[in-house]
Structures are given as structure tokens and as C-alpha cells.
C-alpha positions in Angstrom: 47.3 98.1 -60.1 49.2 96.9 -57.0 51.1 99.4 -54.9 53.2 99.3 -51.7 51.9 100.2 -48.3 54.4 103.0 -48.1 52.5 104.8 -50.9 49.5 105.4 -48.5 48.9 107.9 -45.8 47.1 107.7 -42.5 43.3 107.4 -43.0 43.6 105.7 -46.4 42.0 102.3 -47.0 43.3 99.4 -49.1 42.9 95.8 -49.9 45.6 93.1 -49.9 46.1 91.7 -53.5 49.2 89.6 -52.9 52.8 89.5 -51.8 56.2 90.3 -53.4 58.1 87.2 -54.5 61.1 88.3 -52.5 59.2 88.2 -49.2 58.9 84.5 -48.6 60.3 84.9 -45.1 57.4 87.1 -44.0 54.6 85.7 -46.1 53.6 83.0 -43.6 53.6 85.4 -40.7 51.5 87.9 -42.5 49.0 85.2 -43.6 48.8 84.0 -39.9 48.0 87.6 -38.8 45.0 87.8 -41.1 46.5 89.6 -44.1 45.1 87.3 -46.7 44.4 88.4 -50.3 41.1 90.3 -50.4 41.4 91.6 -46.8 40.4 95.3 -46.5 42.2 97.5 -44.0 42.8 101.1 -43.1 46.0 102.9 -42.1 45.6 104.1 -38.5 49.0 105.8 -38.1 52.7 105.8 -39.0 55.4 106.2 -36.3 57.3 109.5 -36.6 60.2 107.9 -38.6 57.8 105.8 -40.7 58.5 102.5 -38.9 56.3 100.8 -37.7 52.9 101.4 -39.3 49.6 100.5 -37.6 46.7 99.2 -39.6 43.2 98.2 -38.6 41.7 95.1 -40.1 39.0 92.5 -39.1 38.2 94.5 -35.9 41.7 94.7 -34.5 44.9 96.9 -34.9 48.0 95.4 -36.2 51.5 97.0 -36.2 53.9 96.1 -39.0 57.6 96.9 -39.4 58.8 98.4 -42.7 60.3 95.0 -43.8 57.0 93.2 -43.3 54.9 96.0 -44.9 57.2 96.2 -47.9 56.2 92.8 -49.2 52.5 93.5 -49.2 51.0 94.3 -52.6 47.9 96.3 -52.1 45.1 98.2 -54.0 44.0 101.6 -52.8 40.3 101.8 -52.2 
């Protein structure tokens, strides 16, 4: 079952399973940053107000804004 990144907490791990249909503007950018379907990541931390969120994947840390993170469909591991 695919969920949104906002449903996870710091320390959780997940896997990208796809993208929301409404997020075509961000899809190319996320793919270029390495967030391809099947990619596993872990939540490093959230900013105090929840935006942005930092994730660790493929050996590097990536910071995503709420708008970008909202289109990711993920599976909690």
C-alpha cells in the first residue's frame, strides 16, 4: 500500500513506489535526484515546522520541500 512521506517519522525507512499523477512538475526533478521507483531511503530529520524533510539515500542526504515530498508514493519498510 502506497503512503505519503508525511506519514513517516524520523528514523523510518521506506521505498519509492511511484509518483502522484498531479505532480508532473516535480517528477523529473525527483528522478534526476535519484528518487526512482525501488529506491530505499531513511528519514533523517524534519525541520521544526515540518518543511523541509531530510532523507538519506544512495549514500547522500537530500532535502525535500513539502511540495516535492507530497508527490512521492512510498512503501514503509
